[in-house]
C-alpha positions as CSV (number, residue, x, y, z in Angstrom):
1,M,22.0,153.7,50.9
2,S,23.3,157.0,52.0
3,A,27.0,157.9,52.4
4,Q,26.0,159.1,56.2
5,K,25.4,155.7,57.7
6,S,27.8,154.6,60.3
7,P,30.5,152.3,59.0
8,L,29.5,148.8,58.2
9,T,31.3,145.4,57.0
10,F,30.3,144.0,53.7
11,T,31.2,141.2,51.5
12,P,32.0,141.9,47.6
13,G,28.8,142.4,45.5
14,P,28.1,140.8,42.2
15,N,29.6,143.6,40.3
16,P,32.6,146.0,40.8
17,T,30.3,148.9,42.2
18,S,28.2,146.9,44.8
19,V,28.7,145.2,48.0
20,R,26.5,142.6,49.7
21,A,25.3,143.2,53.4
22,A,25.1,140.4,56.1
23,D,21.2,140.0,55.3
24,G,21.8,139.4,51.5
25,R,21.0,142.6,50.1
26,V,23.0,144.3,47.5
27,L,23.9,147.9,48.0
28,T,25.2,150.1,45.4
29,I,28.4,152.0,46.1
30,P,27.5,155.7,47.0
31,E,28.4,158.4,44.2
32,G,32.0,159.9,44.7
33,W,33.3,156.8,46.7
34,E,36.3,155.0,45.8
35,L,37.8,151.5,46.9
36,L,41.0,151.8,48.7
37,P,42.6,148.4,48.3
38,P,44.4,146.7,51.3
39,G,48.4,147.1,51.6
40,D,49.0,150.3,53.2
41,A,47.7,150.1,56.8
42,G,48.8,153.6,57.6
43,L,46.6,155.3,54.9
44,T,43.7,152.7,55.6
45,R,43.7,153.6,59.4
46,R,43.6,157.3,58.7
47,V,40.9,157.0,56.2
48,K,38.7,155.1,58.6
49,L,39.0,157.6,61.1
50,A,38.1,160.4,58.6
51,G,34.5,159.6,58.2
52,D,31.9,157.2,56.8
53,H,33.3,154.0,55.0
54,W,32.3,150.4,54.1
55,V,34.8,147.9,54.9
56,V,35.0,144.9,52.5
57,Q,35.8,141.5,53.8
58,E,35.8,138.1,52.2
59,K,36.1,134.8,54.2
60,Q,38.1,131.8,52.7
61,G,38.2,128.7,54.6
62,R,38.8,129.9,58.3
63,R,40.4,133.0,57.4
64,V,38.9,136.4,56.5
65,F,40.7,138.6,53.9
66,S,40.2,142.2,53.5
67,R,39.3,143.5,50.0
68,G,39.5,147.1,50.9
69,V,37.8,149.9,52.2
70,W,35.1,152.0,50.4
71,T,34.8,155.8,50.9
72,S,34.9,159.2,49.6
73,A,37.5,159.5,46.6
74,A,38.3,163.0,47.8
75,T,39.1,161.8,51.6
76,I,41.4,159.3,49.9
77,A,43.3,161.6,47.8
78,R,43.7,164.1,50.8
79,I,44.9,161.8,53.3
80,R,47.3,160.0,50.7
81,A,48.8,163.5,49.8
82,E,49.2,164.2,53.6
83,L,51.0,160.8,54.3
84,E,53.2,161.2,51.4
85,A,54.5,164.7,52.5
86,E,55.0,163.1,56.1
87,R,56.9,159.9,54.6
88,S,59.4,162.2,52.7
89,T,60.7,163.8,56.0
90,E,63.9,162.7,57.5
91,Q,62.3,162.4,60.9
92,Y,59.8,159.9,59.6
93,A,62.8,157.9,58.1
94,K,64.5,157.6,61.3
95,R,61.3,156.7,63.0
96,K,60.7,154.0,60.7
97,E,64.2,152.7,61.0
98,S,64.0,152.7,65.0
99,D,60.7,150.8,64.5
100,A,62.4,148.3,62.3
101,N,65.2,147.9,64.7
102,R,62.8,147.4,67.5
103,R,60.8,144.7,65.8
104,D,63.7,142.9,64.9
105,R,65.0,142.6,68.5
106,V,61.3,141.7,69.6
107,Q,61.1,138.9,66.7
108,A,64.7,137.6,67.9
109,E,63.8,137.3,71.5
110,Y,60.7,135.5,70.6
111,V,62.6,133.0,68.4
112,D,65.0,132.3,71.1
113,D,62.1,131.9,73.8
114,F,60.1,129.5,71.2
115,F,63.3,127.4,70.6
116,G,63.7,127.1,74.3
117,A,60.1,126.1,74.9
118,V,60.5,123.4,72.2
119,L,63.6,122.0,73.7
120,S,61.7,121.9,77.3
121,F,58.7,120.3,75.5
122,L,60.9,117.6,73.8
123,A,63.1,116.8,77.0
124,F,65.0,114.3,75.3
125,H,67.3,111.9,77.0
126,P,70.9,113.5,77.3
127,A,72.2,110.7,74.8
128,H,69.9,112.7,72.1
129,A,70.8,116.2,72.7
130,E,72.1,117.1,69.3
131,L,68.7,115.3,67.9
132,A,66.7,117.7,70.3
133,D,68.8,120.8,69.5
134,R,68.4,120.2,65.6
135,L,64.7,119.3,65.9
136,A,63.9,122.5,68.0
137,R,65.9,124.7,65.6
138,A,64.1,123.2,62.6
139,V,60.6,123.7,64.0
140,A,61.6,127.1,65.3
141,D,62.8,128.2,62.0
142,H,59.7,126.9,60.2
143,A,56.9,128.3,63.0
144,T,58.5,131.5,64.2
145,P,58.7,133.9,60.9
146,V,56.3,136.9,61.1
147,G,53.3,136.3,58.9
148,S,53.8,132.7,58.8
149,G,50.3,131.9,60.0
150,T,51.6,128.9,62.1
151,V,50.3,128.2,65.6
152,A,53.6,129.8,66.9
153,R,52.4,133.1,66.0
154,T,49.1,132.9,67.9
155,K,48.9,134.5,71.3
156,R,45.6,132.7,72.1
157,I,47.5,130.0,74.0
158,P,50.7,129.7,76.1
159,V,53.9,129.4,74.5
160,E,54.3,126.0,76.0
161,Q,51.3,124.7,74.0
162,R,52.2,126.6,70.8
163,A,55.6,124.6,71.1
164,E,54.1,121.4,71.5
165,A,51.5,122.1,68.6
166,A,54.3,123.2,66.4
167,V,56.5,120.2,67.0
168,I,53.4,117.8,66.2
169,A,52.6,119.8,63.0
170,W,56.2,119.7,61.7
171,M,56.5,116.0,62.3
172,R,53.0,115.3,60.6
173,H,54.4,116.9,57.5
174,Q,58.2,115.9,57.7
175,T,57.9,112.5,59.3
176,T,54.8,110.9,58.0
177,A,53.0,110.4,54.3
178,Y,50.2,113.0,55.5
179,D,50.8,115.3,52.7
180,S,50.3,112.3,50.0
181,M,47.6,110.4,52.0
182,P,44.3,110.0,50.3
183,I,41.9,111.3,52.8
184,P,38.2,110.8,52.0
185,R,36.3,113.9,51.9
186,V,34.1,112.9,54.8
187,K,33.4,115.1,57.8
188,G,35.9,114.7,60.7
189,K,38.0,112.1,58.8
190,R,40.9,114.6,58.2
191,R,40.9,115.5,62.0
192,E,40.7,111.7,62.8
193,V,43.9,111.1,60.5
194,R,45.6,114.1,62.2
195,R,44.9,112.8,65.7
196,Q,46.0,109.3,64.8
197,L,49.4,110.7,63.2
198,A,49.9,112.9,66.4
199,Q,49.5,110.0,68.4
200,R,52.3,108.1,66.6
201,S,54.5,111.2,66.8
202,Q,53.8,111.6,70.5
203,E,55.0,108.1,70.9
204,L,58.4,108.4,69.0
205,L,59.2,111.4,71.1
206,A,58.3,109.6,74.3
207,R,60.9,106.7,73.2
208,Y,63.7,109.5,72.9
209,R,62.7,110.9,76.3
210,R,63.4,107.7,78.0
211,E,65.9,105.6,76.2
212,Q,69.5,105.9,75.2
213,S,69.1,103.7,72.1
214,T,67.4,104.8,69.1
215,P,64.6,103.4,66.7
216,E,66.0,101.8,63.5
217,A,65.4,103.7,60.4
218,C,63.9,106.5,62.3
219,P,61.6,108.9,60.4
220,L,62.8,111.8,62.6
221,K,66.4,111.3,61.9
222,K,65.5,111.0,58.3
223,A,63.6,114.2,58.0
224,L,66.7,116.0,59.9
225,A,69.2,114.3,57.7
226,I,70.8,112.7,60.6
227,D,73.0,109.6,59.9
228,D,74.6,107.4,62.4
229,R,77.0,105.9,60.1
230,P,80.8,107.2,60.1
231,G,80.9,110.0,57.7
232,G,77.2,110.4,57.5
233,P,75.3,113.7,57.4
234,S,75.7,113.9,61.2
235,D,79.3,114.0,61.1
236,K,79.3,116.9,58.5
237,P,79.6,120.7,60.0
């Protein structure tokens, strides 16, 4: 295939100098082309805008991973040199610092908003305010880091739904035997188990919402290392 075709998306081919098209055809990389690996978003973006290129992606499970971009080696070398010159300037350094500070502020604001959304979802009885705070903080700390890939990072659903899903996911791994459970490799079985565990978690949360007393040997307290006994972990700073 000629290098003058419009940009296309492929999967890796059977050898390092080939790609596989959606219809199964194996295509040889045009002469003079080079694979730009993923990792430098700025370089990749400019290379794609510069001319013809082939994007290589590979699906693993439900996720799609970039394997790089094939395009003219001369184009890659030219744009890389231009970027290196740009990035060596004081102006670029200041802009990067400003961008990093802005991202940090945005992230801090989101963590606070998500923490509040989790607390609102929990809506525990006032007698369990400390437990709610600890649980909300544990869930937020786990779910909100950038790049974590958790439900808290998606923008497809409202933050209230993200908060609920994150709590249930955290409880599934921290308060049940899910991670060590032998689950048959039957279609839909894992989903069924997760649904059953989610129901149990919802029932436990509901008890903390309506009652002042707490369940004996509560798995939630155990997961958060809370002990009601004098001198127990809950009494420590």
